[in-house]
C-alpha positions in Angstrom: -62.4 -67.5 -23.7 -61.8 -66.8 -27.4 -59.3 -64.0 -28.2 -59.7 -62.4 -31.6 -56.5 -62.9 -33.8 -55.5 -59.7 -35.8 -52.1 -60.3 -36.9 -50.4 -62.4 -39.5 -47.0 -64.0 -39.2 -44.7 -62.7 -42.0 -41.4 -64.1 -43.3 -39.4 -61.9 -45.5 -37.0 -63.5 -47.8 -34.3 -62.2 -50.2 -33.3 -64.3 -53.2 -29.7 -65.1 -54.3 -30.3 -63.1 -57.4 -33.3 -61.1 -56.6 -34.5 -58.7 -53.9 -38.1 -59.3 -54.4 -39.9 -59.8 -51.0 -41.7 -62.9 -50.3 -44.2 -63.3 -47.6 -46.1 -66.0 -45.8 -49.6 -64.6 -44.7 -52.4 -66.0 -42.7 -56.1 -65.8 -43.6 -58.6 -65.1 -42.4 -57.1 -62.3 -40.2 -60.2 -62.6 -37.7 -59.6 -66.2 -36.9 -59.9 -67.2 -33.4 -58.4 -70.2 -31.4 -59.6 -73.4 -33.0 -60.6 -71.8 -36.3 -59.1 -73.3 -39.7 -56.6 -70.9 -41.4 -54.8 -70.7 -44.6 -51.2 -69.9 -45.2 -50.2 -68.4 -48.6 -46.8 -67.3 -50.1 -46.5 -64.7 -52.6 -44.0 -61.9 -53.9 -44.7 -58.2 -54.1 -46.6 -58.7 -57.5 -48.9 -61.2 -56.0 -47.2 -64.2 -57.7 -46.2 -67.4 -56.0 -42.4 -67.5 -55.4 -40.0 -70.4 -55.0 -38.8 -70.3 -51.4 -36.5 -73.3 -51.6 -33.4 -71.2 -52.9 -33.6 -68.4 -50.7 -32.2 -67.3 -47.3 -34.2 -65.8 -44.5 -33.0 -62.2 -43.7 -35.7 -60.9 -41.5 -38.7 -62.1 -39.4 -41.5 -59.5 -38.7 -44.7 -59.8 -36.7 -47.3 -57.7 -38.6 -50.5 -55.9 -37.5 -53.2 -55.2 -40.1 -51.7 -52.8 -42.5 -48.5 -51.9 -41.0 -45.6 -53.5 -39.2 -46.2 -54.0 -35.5 -42.9 -55.4 -34.1 -39.5 -56.4 -35.7 -38.2 -59.5 -34.1 -34.7 -60.3 -35.6 -32.6 -60.7 -38.5 -30.8 -63.9 -39.4 -28.6 -65.3 -42.2 -29.7 -68.9 -41.6 -31.0 -71.3 -44.3 -34.5 -72.6 -44.3 -33.6 -75.8 -42.3 -32.9 -73.6 -39.3 -35.3 -70.8 -39.6 -38.3 -72.6 -38.0 -36.0 -73.1 -34.9 -34.4 -69.6 -34.8 -37.4 -67.6 -35.7 -39.9 -70.0 -33.9 -38.3 -69.8 -30.5 -38.1 -65.9 -30.7 -41.7 -65.5 -31.9 -42.9 -68.1 -29.4 -41.7 -66.1 -26.6 -43.0 -62.9 -27.7 -46.5 -64.2 -28.5 -46.6 -66.0 -25.2 -46.4 -62.7 -23.4 -49.1 -61.3 -25.5 -51.7 -64.0 -25.0 -54.6 -63.7 -22.8 -54.1 -65.4 -19.4 -57.2 -67.4 -20.1 -55.5 -69.3 -22.9 -53.9 -72.2 -21.1 -52.6 -74.4 -24.1 -51.1 -73.4 -27.5 -48.4 -74.1 -29.8 -48.4 -71.2 -32.0 -45.6 -71.3 -34.5 -43.3 -74.4 -34.3 -41.6 -76.9 -32.0 -37.9 -76.8 -32.2 -36.4 -80.2 -33.4 -33.9 -79.8 -36.1 -34.7 -80.6 -39.7 -38.0 -82.4 -38.6 -39.4 -79.4 -36.8 -43.0 -79.0 -37.5 -44.4 -75.4 -38.6 -47.5 -75.7 -36.7 -49.3 -72.6 -37.8 -49.1 -73.8 -41.4 -51.1 -77.0 -40.4 -48.5 -79.4 -41.7 -46.9 -82.1 -39.7 -43.9 -82.4 -41.9 -40.6 -80.4 -41.9 -40.7 -76.5 -42.8 -39.2 -77.2 -46.2 -42.2 -79.2 -47.1 -44.5 -76.4 -46.3 -42.4 -73.8 -48.2 -42.3 -76.2 -51.2 -46.0 -76.6 -51.3 -46.6 -72.8 -51.1 -44.0 -72.1 -53.7 -45.7 -74.5 -56.2 -48.8 -72.3 -56.1 -50.8 -74.1 -53.4 -51.8 -73.2 -49.8 -51.5 -74.8 -46.7 -54.5 -75.2 -44.3 -54.1 -75.7 -40.5 -55.5 -74.9 -37.2 -55.0 -71.9 -35.0 -54.0 -73.4 -31.6 -53.8 -70.1 -29.8 -54.5 -66.6 -30.6 -53.0 -63.1 -30.0 -55.0 -59.9 -28.8 -55.9 -57.0 -31.2 -53.3 -54.5 -32.2 -53.2 -51.3 -30.4 -55.5 -48.8 -32.2 -52.6 -46.2 -32.0 -49.6 -46.5 -34.4 -46.4 -44.7 -33.4 -43.6 -44.3 -35.9 -41.0 -44.9 -34.9 -42.3 -46.9 -32.0 -38.9 -47.6 -30.2 -36.9 -45.5 -27.7 -35.8 -42.2 -29.0 -32.6 -40.6 -27.5 -31.9 -36.9 -27.4 -29.1 -34.9 -25.7 -30.1 -32.2 -23.3 -29.7 -28.8 -24.8 -32.5 -27.5 -27.0 -32.6 -30.7 -29.2 -35.7 -31.6 -31.0 -37.3 -34.8 -31.7 -40.5 -36.2 -33.2 -42.6 -39.1 -34.1 -45.8 -39.8 -36.1 -49.1 -40.9 -35.0 -52.1 -42.5 -37.0 -54.7 -45.1 -36.3 -54.8 -48.9 -37.3 -58.6 -48.7 -38.3 -60.8 -46.2 -39.9 -63.2 -44.6 -37.4 -66.8 -44.0 -38.3 -66.4 -40.5 -37.1 -63.7 -38.2 -35.6 -62.1 -38.9 -32.1 -59.2 -37.5 -30.2 -55.8 -38.8 -29.0 -54.3 -36.9 -26.1 -50.6 -36.7 -25.8 -48.9 -36.1 -22.4 -45.4 -36.7 -20.8 -44.5 -37.6 -17.5 -42.9 -35.0 -15.1 -39.2 -35.1 -14.6 -38.2 -38.1 -12.2 -35.7 -36.1 -10.3 -37.4 -32.9 -9.2 -39.0 -29.6 -10.5 -36.4 -29.0 -13.3 -37.7 -29.1 -16.8 -35.3 -30.8 -19.3 -38.1 -32.1 -21.5 -41.1 -30.5 -23.1 -43.8 -31.0 -25.7 -43.8 -28.5 -28.5 -47.3 -27.0 -28.5 -48.0 -28.2 -25.0 -47.6 -26.2 -21.8 -44.6 -28.0 -20.2 -44.0 -31.4 -18.9 -47.4 -31.6 -17.4 -49.2 -30.1 -20.4 -50.7 -32.1 -23.4 -51.4 -32.0 -27.1 -54.6 -33.2 -28.7 -54.6 -34.9 -32.1 -58.0 -35.2 -34.1 -58.5 -38.1 -36.4 -61.7 -38.8 -38.6 -62.7 -41.0 -41.6 -60.6 -38.6 -43.9 -57.3 -38.6 -42.1 -57.1 -41.6 -40.0 -54.2 -43.1 -41.8 -52.4 -39.8 -42.4 -49.6 -39.5 -39.8 -49.7 -36.4 -37.6 -46.3 -35.3 -36.1 -45.6 -34.8 -32.3 -42.5 -32.6 -31.7 -40.8 -32.5 -28.3 -37.6 -30.9 -27.0 -34.8 -31.7 -24.7 -33.9 -28.4 -23.1 -30.9 -27.5 -21.1 -32.0 -26.9 -17.5 -28.6 -26.2 -16.1 -29.4 -28.4 -13.1 -27.5 -31.6 -12.3 -29.8 -34.7 -12.0 -29.9 -36.7 -9.0 -26.7 -38.9 -8.5 -28.2 -42.2 -7.3 -26.1 -44.8 -9.2 -25.3 -42.4 -10.9 -28.1 -41.1 -13.3 -26.5 -40.2 -16.6 -29.8 -39.9 -18.3 -33.6 -39.7 -17.5 -36.3 -41.3 -19.2 -39.5 -39.6 -20.1 -42.7 -41.6 -21.0 -44.8 -40.0 -23.6 -48.4 -41.3 -23.2 -51.0 -41.4 -26.1 -54.7 -42.1 -25.1 -57.3 -42.4 -27.7 -61.0 -41.8 -26.8 -64.0 -42.3 -29.0 -67.2 -41.1 -27.2 -69.5 -42.8 -29.7 -67.9 -46.3 -28.9 -66.2 -46.1 -25.5 -65.6 -49.8 -25.2 -64.6 -50.6 -28.9 -61.0 -52.0 -28.7 -60.5 -51.1 -32.3 -60.6 -47.5 -31.4 -60.1 -46.9 -27.7 -56.8 -47.6 -26.1 -53.4 -46.4 -25.0 -49.9 -46.4 -26.4 -46.5 -44.9 -25.4 -43.1 -43.9 -26.4 -40.0 -43.4 -24.2 -37.7 -40.4 -24.8 -34.4 -40.5 -23.1 -32.6 -37.2 -22.3 -28.9 -37.5 -21.7 -27.8 -35.3 -18.9 -25.2 -32.5 -19.6 -25.0 -31.0 -16.2 -23.1 -33.7 -14.4 -22.8 -33.3 -10.6 -19.3 -32.3 -9.4 -17.2 -35.3 -8.6 -16.3 -35.9 -4.9 -13.4 -33.9 -3.6 -10.9 -35.9 -1.8 -8.7 -35.1 1.4 -5.8 -34.4 -1.0 -7.6 -32.2 -3.4 -8.2 -34.8 -6.1 -11.7 -34.6 -7.8 -13.1 -38.1 -8.5 -14.1 -38.7 -12.0 -17.8 -38.8 -12.7 -19.5 -41.5 -12.7 -17.7 -43.2 -9.8 -16.6 -45.9 -9.8 -15.1 -45.6 -13.4 -16.8 -48.1 -15.8 -14.5 -50.5 -17.9 -15.8 -52.5 -20.7 -13.0 -55.0 -20.8 -9.7 -55.5 -19.0 -6.6 -55.4 -21.0 -2.8 -55.8 -20.3 -2.2 -52.3 -20.9 -0.7 -50.2 -17.9 -3.6 -48.6 -15.9 -3.9 -44.9 -16.6 -4.0 -42.8 -13.4 -6.1 -39.6 -14.0 -4.8 -37.6 -10.9 -1.2 -38.0 -12.0 -1.9 -36.8 -15.6 -3.9 -33.8 -14.2 -3.1 -33.2 -10.5 -5.0 -30.7 -8.4 -3.8 -27.1 -9.0 -3.3 -27.0 -5.0 -2.8 -30.3 -3.1 -3.9 -30.3 0.5 -1.4 -32.2 2.7 -3.2 -32.1 6.3 -3.6 -35.9 6.2 -0.5 -38.1 6.9 3.2 -38.1 5.8 3.5 -37.2 2.2 5.4 -40.1 0.2 7.4 -39.9 -2.8 6.1 -43.1 -4.5 5.1 -41.1 -7.5 5.2 -37.5 -9.1 1.9 -36.4 -7.6 3.8 -33.9 -5.2 6.6 -33.1 -7.3 6.8 -30.2 -9.8 10.5 -30.4 -10.6 13.5 -32.2 -9.2 17.1 -33.3 -9.8 17.0 -36.0 -7.4 16.6 -39.6 -8.4 13.8 -41.9 -7.1 14.8 -45.3 -5.6 12.3 -48.0 -4.5 13.3 -50.3 -1.5 13.0 -53.8 -0.8 12.1 -55.1 2.8 14.3 -57.4 5.0 12.8 -61.0 5.4 13.0 -62.3 8.8 15.3 -65.3 9.0 12.6 -68.0 9.7 8.8 -68.3 9.7 7.1 -66.6 12.8 4.3 -69.0 12.8 4.6 -72.7 11.7 2.1 -75.8 11.9 1.7 -77.5 15.2 2.2 -80.8 13.6 5.2 -81.5 11.3 3.7 -84.0 9.1 3.5 -83.3 5.4 0.6 -81.0 4.2 0.0 -78.7 7.3 -1.0 -75.3 6.9 -0.3 -72.2 9.2 -0.6 -69.0 7.2 -3.0 -66.0 6.5 -5.1 -66.8 3.3 -5.5 -63.5 3.3 -6.5 -63.7 7.0 -5.5 -60.8 9.1 -3.3 -58.9 11.6 -3.6 -55.9 13.9 -2.1 -54.3 17.0 -4.9 -54.0 19.4 -4.3 -51.1 21.8 -7.0 -52.4 24.1 -5.0 -55.3 24.9 -1.5 -54.1 24.0 -1.1 -57.2 21.9 -0.3 -58.1 18.3 -3.2 -60.4 17.0 -3.0 -62.5 14.0 -5.7 -64.8 12.3 -4.5 -67.6 9.9 -5.8 -70.7 8.2 -5.0 -74.0 9.8 -6.3 -77.0 7.8 -7.1 -75.6 4.4 -9.7 -75.0 3.5 -11.2 -75.0 7.0 -10.4 -73.5 10.6 -9.4 -69.9 11.2 -6.8 -69.9 14.1 -5.9 -67.0 16.4 -2.4 -66.2 17.7 -1.0 -63.4 19.8 2.2 -61.6 20.3 4.0 -59.0 22.5 6.6 -58.0 19.9 5.3 -59.1 16.6 8.0 -61.8 16.2 7.4 -64.4 18.9 3.8 -65.7 18.8 1.6 -67.6 21.1 -1.2 -70.0 20.2 -3.7 -69.7 23.1 -6.1 -72.5 24.1 -9.4 -71.1 23.6 -13.0 -72.2 24.5 -14.4 -72.0 20.9 -13.1 -75.7 20.1 -11.6 -76.8 23.4 -7.8 -77.3 23.5 -7.2 -75.4 20.2 -6.7 -71.8 19.0 -9.4 -72.1 16.4 -12.0 -69.3 16.4 -14.1 -69.9 13.3 -14.5 -73.4 11.6 -17.6 -73.3 9.1 -19.2 -76.7 9.0 -18.8 -76.8 5.0 -15.4 -74.9 5.0 -14.2 -71.8 3.3 -11.8 -70.6 0.8 -10.0 -67.4 1.9 -10.8 -64.7 4.6 -10.1 -61.1 5.3 -10.0 -60.1 9.0 -9.5 -56.7 10.6 -9.6 -54.6 13.7 -12.2 -51.6 12.9 -11.1 -48.9 15.2 -13.6 -46.6 13.7 -16.8 -48.2 14.8 -18.8 -47.0 17.7 -20.3 -50.5 18.3 -18.1 -52.5 20.6 -19.5 -55.7 19.3 -18.2 -55.3 15.8 -14.7 -54.1 16.6 -13.5 -57.1 14.6 -14.7 -57.9 11.1 -14.6 -61.2 9.3 -15.3 -61.6 5.4 -15.0 -64.9 3.7 -16.0 -66.9 0.7 -17.6 -69.9 2.6 -19.3 -73.0 1.2 -22.9 -72.3 1.6 -23.8 -70.8 -1.7 -27.3 -71.5 -3.1 -26.8 -71.5 -7.0 -28.1 -74.6 -8.9 -25.6 -74.0 -11.6 -22.5 -75.1 -9.8 -21.6 -72.0 -7.7 -20.8 -73.1 -4.2 -19.4 -70.0 -2.3 -21.5 -67.6 -0.3 -20.0 -64.3 0.9 -20.0 -64.4 4.7 -19.7 -61.4 7.0 -19.2 -61.9 10.7 -18.5 -59.7 13.7 -16.9 -60.1 17.1 -16.0 -58.0 20.2 -12.8 -59.8 20.9 -11.7 -61.5 17.7 -12.2 -64.9 19.2 -16.1 -65.3 19.5 -17.6 -64.7 16.2 -21.3 -64.1 15.2 -23.1 -66.4 12.7 -22.7 -65.2 8.9 -24.7 -62.1 8.3 -24.4 -62.2 4.5 -25.2 -65.1 2.1 -25.0 -63.7 -1.4 -23.6 -66.2 -3.8 -20.1 -65.2 -5.0 -18.1 -66.8 -7.9 -14.7 -65.4 -6.9 -13.3 -67.7 -4.4 -10.1 -65.7 -3.6 -12.1 -62.6 -3.0 -11.0 -60.1 -0.1 -12.2 -56.8 1.6 -10.5 -53.6 2.7 -11.5 -50.3 4.3 -10.8 -47.0 2.5 -10.9 -44.4 5.4 -10.1 -41.6 3.2 -13.6 -41.9 1.6 -15.1 -44.0 4.4 -16.2 -46.9 2.2 -15.7 -50.8 2.4 -14.4 -52.2 -0.7 -14.8 -55.9 -2.2 -11.7 -56.8 -4.2 -13.6 -59.7 -6.0 -12.0 -62.4 -8.1 -13.0 -62.3 -11.6 -11.4 -64.1 -14.7 -11.3 -63.2 -18.4 -11.9 -65.7 -21.2 -10.2 -65.9 -24.5 -6.7 -65.7 -25.8 -6.5 -61.8 -25.2 -7.9 -62.0 -21.7 -5.9 -61.0 -18.6 -7.2 -64.2 -16.9 -7.3 -63.9 -13.0 -8.3 -60.4 -12.2 -10.4 -58.1 -10.1 -13.7 -56.4 -9.9 -14.6 -53.4 -7.6 -17.6 -52.9 -5.3 -18.0 -50.4 -2.6 -20.4 -49.7 0.2 -20.9 -47.1 2.9 -20.9 -49.8 5.5 -19.6 -53.3 5.6 -23.2 -54.6 5.6 -24.1 -52.3 2.8 -21.2 -53.8 0.7 -21.9 -57.3 1.6 -25.7 -56.8 0.6 -24.6 -55.4 -2.8 -22.3 -58.6 -3.7 -23.2 -60.1 -7.0 -22.1 -63.5 -8.5 -19.9 -62.1 -11.1 -18.8 -65.2 -13.0 -15.9 -64.4 -15.1 -16.0 -60.8 -16.5 -19.8 -60.8 -16.3 -19.9 -58.2 -13.5 -23.5 -57.3 -12.3 -25.2 -54.8 -10.0 -22.8 -52.0 -8.8 -19.6 -54.1 -9.5 -17.2 -52.8 -12.2 -14.2 -54.3 -13.8 -11.2 -53.0 -12.1 -7.7 -54.3 -12.5 -5.4 -57.3 -13.5 -1.8 -58.0 -14.3 -0.5 -56.1 -17.1 2.5 -56.0 -19.7 5.1 -54.9 -17.2 4.5 -57.6 -14.7 7.4 -60.2 -14.2 7.3 -63.6 -15.6 8.4 -66.9 -14.0 12.1 -67.3 -13.3 12.0 -70.9 -14.2 12.6 -71.3 -17.9 9.9 -74.0 -18.3 7.2 -71.6 -17.3 8.7 -68.3 -18.5 6.1 -67.8 -21.4 3.2 -67.9 -19.1 1.4 -64.7 -19.0 1.2 -63.1 -15.3 -2.2 -62.8 -13.7 -3.4 -61.0 -10.7 -4.1 -63.8 -8.0 -5.4 -61.3 -5.4 -5.3 -57.7 -4.5 -5.3 -56.8 -0.8 -5.1 -53.1 0.1 -4.8 -51.0 3.2 -4.4 -47.2 4.2 -0.9 -45.9 5.1 -0.5 -42.3 6.0 -1.8 -40.4 3.1 -2.3 -43.1 0.6 -3.6 -46.5 -0.2 -1.1 -49.4 -0.6 -2.0 -52.3 -2.8 -0.5 -55.7 -2.2 -0.7 -57.3 -5.7 -0.1 -61.0 -5.5 1.2 -61.6 -9.1 0.7 -65.4 -10.4 3.2 -66.5 -12.8 2.2 -69.9 -13.3 2.1 -72.8 -13.9 -1.7 -73.9 -13.7 -2.7 -76.2 -10.9 -2.6 -79.5 -13.0 1.0 -78.8 -14.1 1.9 -78.1 -10.5 0.4 -81.5 -9.5 2.3 -83.3 -12.2 5.6 -81.8 -11.2 5.0 -81.6 -7.5 5.8 -77.9 -7.3 4.2 -74.7 -6.0 2.3 -72.2 -8.4 4.5 -69.1 -8.0 2.9 -66.0 -6.6 5.0 -63.0 -5.5 3.7 -59.7 -3.9 4.4 -56.5 -5.9 3.2 -53.1 -4.6 0.8 -50.3 -6.0 0.0 -47.0 -4.9 -3.3 -45.1 -5.0 -4.3 -41.7 -3.9 -8.1 -42.1 -4.9 -8.5 -45.9 -3.7 -9.4 -47.1 -7.4 -6.4 -46.2 -9.8 -3.2 -47.8 -9.1 0.2 -46.5 -10.0 2.7 -49.4 -10.1 6.1 -47.6 -10.9 8.3 -50.5 -9.5 7.7 -54.2 -10.7 10.5 -55.7 -8.3 9.1 -58.5 -6.2 8.5 -56.7 -2.9 8.2 -60.0 -1.1 9.2 -62.9 -3.4 9.5 -66.6 -3.8 13.1 -67.9 -3.8 12.3 -70.8 -6.2 14.8 -72.8 -4.1 13.4 -76.1 -2.8 15.5 -75.8 0.3 14.0 -72.6 1.3 10.7 -72.1 3.4 9.4 -69.5 1.0 10.3 -71.7 -2.1 7.1 -70.5 -3.9 3.5 -69.1 -3.6 4.0 -66.1 -1.5 0.8 -64.0 -0.8 -0.2 -61.1 1.3 -2.0 -60.6 4.6 -5.3 -58.8 4.0 -4.9 -56.0 6.6 -1.6 -54.6 5.7 1.4 -53.5 7.5 1.9 -52.4 11.1 3.9 -49.6 12.5 6.6 -50.9 14.8 8.7 -48.0 15.9 11.0 -47.0 12.8 9.9 -50.2 10.9 6.7 -51.5 9.2 5.9 -55.1 9.7 4.5 -57.2 6.6 3.0 -60.6 7.5 2.7 -63.1 4.5 2.1 -66.6 3.7 4.9 -68.7 2.1 4.9 -72.2 0.8 7.9 -74.5 1.1 8.6 -77.1 -1.5 5.6 -79.8 -1.4 6.3 -82.6 1.0 3.4 -84.6 -0.2 1.4 -85.3 -3.2 -1.1 -82.6 -2.0 1.2 -80.0 -3.3 -1.0 -76.9 -2.4 -1.0 -77.3 1.4 2.2 -76.8 3.2 2.4 -73.2 4.3 4.0 -71.0 7.1 3.7 -67.4 8.1 6.7 -65.0 7.3 7.6 -61.5 8.3 9.2 -58.8 6.3 10.4 -55.6 7.7 10.7 -52.1 5.8 12.0 -48.8 7.1 9.0 -46.7 8.0 7.9 -44.7 4.9 10.6 -46.7 3.1 8.7 -47.5 0.0 10.6 -45.0 -2.1 13.1 -42.2 -1.6 14.4 -39.3 -3.4 18.1 -39.6 -3.5 21.2 -37.2 -4.0 24.3 -39.5 -4.4 27.5 -37.5 -4.6 26.5 -34.0 -5.7 23.5 -32.0 -4.2 20.2 -31.9 -5.8 16.9 -30.2 -5.3 13.1 -31.0 -5.3 10.4 -28.3 -5.6 6.7 -29.5 -4.8 3.5 -28.5 -6.4 1.6 -25.8 -4.7 0.4 -27.2 -1.4 -1.8 -26.0 1.4 -1.9 -27.1 5.2 -3.4 -26.1 8.5 -0.3 -27.1 10.7 2.6 -25.3 12.0 5.7 -27.6 12.1 7.6 -29.3 9.3 9.0 -32.8 9.7 11.0 -35.1 7.5 12.0 -38.7 7.4 15.6 -38.4 6.0 18.9 -40.4 5.7 21.8 -38.0 5.4 24.4 -38.5 8.1 27.2 -37.7 5.7 25.2 -34.9 3.9 22.5 -32.4 4.7 19.1 -31.4 4.0 17.8 -27.8 3.9 14.4 -26.3 3.0 13.1 -23.2 1.7 9.5 -22.1 1.2 8.2 -20.5 -2.0 5.0 -18.7 -2.9 2.7 -19.5 -6.0 5.1 -17.3 -8.2 8.1 -19.3 -7.0 9.3 -16.4 -5.0 11.1 -17.2 -1.5 9.0 -16.3 1.5 10.9 -14.6 4.3 12.1 -15.9 6.8 11.7 -19.3 5.3 14.9 -18.9 3.3 17.6 -21.4 2.5 20.1 -19.3 4.6 17.8 -19.3 7.5 17.1 -23.0 7.5 19.0 -25.1 10.1 20.7 -28.1 8.2 19.7 -31.5 9.0 22.3 -34.3 8.9 20.9 -37.4 10.5 19.4 -40.8 9.7 16.1 -40.6 11.4 12.4 -41.4 10.4 11.3 -38.3 12.3 13.2 -34.9 12.6 11.9 -31.5 12.6 13.0 -28.7 10.0 13.5 -25.2 11.7 14.3 -21.8 10.5 15.9 -19.0 12.4 13.8 -16.0 13.0 10.6 -17.9 13.0 9.2 -20.4 15.4 6.7 -22.2 13.1 4.8 -22.1 9.7 1.5 -20.7 11.3 1.8 -17.7 9.1 1.6 -19.8 6.0 -1.3 -21.9 7.1 -4.1 -22.0 4.5 -1.9 -20.4 1.8 -0.7 -22.1 -1.2 3.0 -22.6 -1.0 5.9 -24.7 -2.4 8.6 -26.5 -0.4 12.0 -26.7 -2.1 14.3 -29.5 -0.6 17.9 -29.2 -1.0 19.7 -32.5 -0.4 23.3 -33.8 -0.5 24.5 -37.3 -0.1 21.4 -38.7 1.3 17.8 -39.9 0.8 14.4 -38.1 1.6 11.5 -40.4 2.2 8.7 -38.2 3.6 7.6 -34.9 4.9 4.5 -33.6 6.6 3.2 -30.7 8.6 2.1 -31.3 12.1 -0.4 -29.1 14.0 1.9 -29.1 17.0 5.6 -30.2 17.9 4.5 -33.7 18.8 5.2 -34.5 15.0 1.8 -36.4 14.7 1.0 -36.8 11.1 -2.7 -37.6 11.6 -2.2 -40.2 8.7 -3.2 -43.8 8.9 -1.0 -46.5 10.5 -2.1 -49.5 8.5 -3.1 -52.2 11.0 -1.8 -50.2 14.0 1.2 -50.6 16.1 2.5 -50.0 19.7 1.9 -46.6 21.1 -1.1 -45.8 18.6 -4.5 -45.5 20.4 -6.5 -45.5 17.1 -6.3 -45.9 13.3 -4.2 -42.7 12.8 -0.8 -41.3 14.0 -2.1 -38.8 16.8 1.1 -39.3 19.0 4.0 -38.5 16.7 7.5 -38.9 18.4 5.8 -40.2 21.7 5.3 -43.6 19.8 7.9 -46.2 21.1 
């Protein structure tokens, strides 16, 4: 099949001292594949022009008479233009060619200085062709393939036009490529709105989104542009929030009809232009359990991660009224506090004296630690359960305990005589394992996520993201997810406040100003939904629904060893979990050195666990940069270096929180990154931060709060002082009888104690009303407060990975827990 050629390839040059345009044109313009053509160079006056001293600034592909498509602008010299422009034009024309054209070599073959400019017909380098044309001659060659006829309708501008919603007008011009023998009509229509019946886009002169405009052309006005005007109106209706839609595209169709010549491609055809309307009626953001309204769109989009401290919107602009029906209310930030004369302290856990799980063998290089693994208290069996890595990077093992300190490694039937429960054939890097007490399917009570070595990418990616389920935490399904993933040290957590599963995926910045190891964020309504959305995300090139999230910042600690103190900290991993009314983030902060230096010095890379706090599950406030669980950098100590978190978070055990972690002693072999044990850190319940009054008394007044409960409880340490509380209305007036004089003083050190007022049995009269609590404290520390529906003191907040006495993921038992 022969396809008519109706285009000329044009190179526009700009001289060093002259702005005169110079072009290469092809003739005849109606050549077909196999025909001989002539290429000529001339300036705007029709004179030949010396091309050898010029730089190419633009390359265009022209139709007859008017420009058709602008390809690129470059500043390369003539030696490179045949490669740069040739490749781009080659790709464009290949798409335009008839499917019946099987062989062609339209413009050039890349090949450095010897590249042949095929359309010119010469076999020599491009410079030779240019010099011949500049000397006043022409080059003859052969069309090896041809492009189709141009569209008969010319639209100017023919690129996307963008307009804001709100009575904003735009326009474009329409004319014809060729002169018609007699008049014919172009009908202009626009697609209806994608999202529904609202009208945010109309044609002026038409009858609405489904209306039309007719343009009539004849032999006297075919090349005189006629203007089409459209308007982006304000419909006051939020568009659908599907990912989320910030704009809506409207395709404007132009159809030319010519009754006298209904099949003549010179006059009959279609063209279109897209107008994008940017929505100004954004949907309301999601309102959380605590009154925070999530920003729109969600999750927030970051162009680049920096070492600046993350801005936390809900701390800069907290809700006017904060709901406190979910969980104990902690003082880790100023979210709840309107004014105070108390001082905040952050607290460190007590490290149990020795590892609670060690390798079975004592030979160097053995591993028995969560990476990130998982831990829980399973109320179905009344057992602590822990999953850890055995032979890194393979074999997930299972251990149980009755007290969380003394652990048993049962012999199981998965691999006879061992406590191995998952051992992928090709191995894995890291895991996240948890008990899901919210599921209604008993076969998926336990969930396992891992970067396993079954990826499919041909460009070097080896990890696939695996999701397995289990009824007992021992016998696991085959992987149900197999999307490739670049981030080896990627983990998962569940945010029950929003009922979403979140992938904390490893990313890594490039360049001197990058944050290095960091995190991207991806959420899904179910575990499988999240897994199916996983994308490769090499370095900071996040794809799909992933967004750049967080990394180490300028306040994070540096290495204590002077040899590595100049290494900028990076975020090695981020494991998160729900505790009471907030999300707790375990930030494993890497401080160096890199792996090759560790191998050279036979030392561990240093990671320490620092904490962050989030009330929306995305933004992290990190007010304390103390190492919550840290390395000792003492070669005699079992947690010498590389301390990292356990994925599923802390357990509530009586008045304490149990945190499990991996720790590395000093290497005992050349394989420096293997020796590891499991450690335990214990913290007072709610003991992350306290508001303190040392010596003289102080006070703390909350922001306006609402609740549906009846009884006020506190976690307080003031046996040598006292705590009293009064309740204020929105105007700071004390509400009778909840006055300071009527409050019974509290002078104890307890993680759960009720506050009572004389002349009132409970707070039921205040339920649903905005009130403030004002705490008066002397010689003591206030850790938390909450309002419980009854005198059980149940907070109905989340208890991390569970604990003895809790039958589900939240505290429904209060003081009945052991």
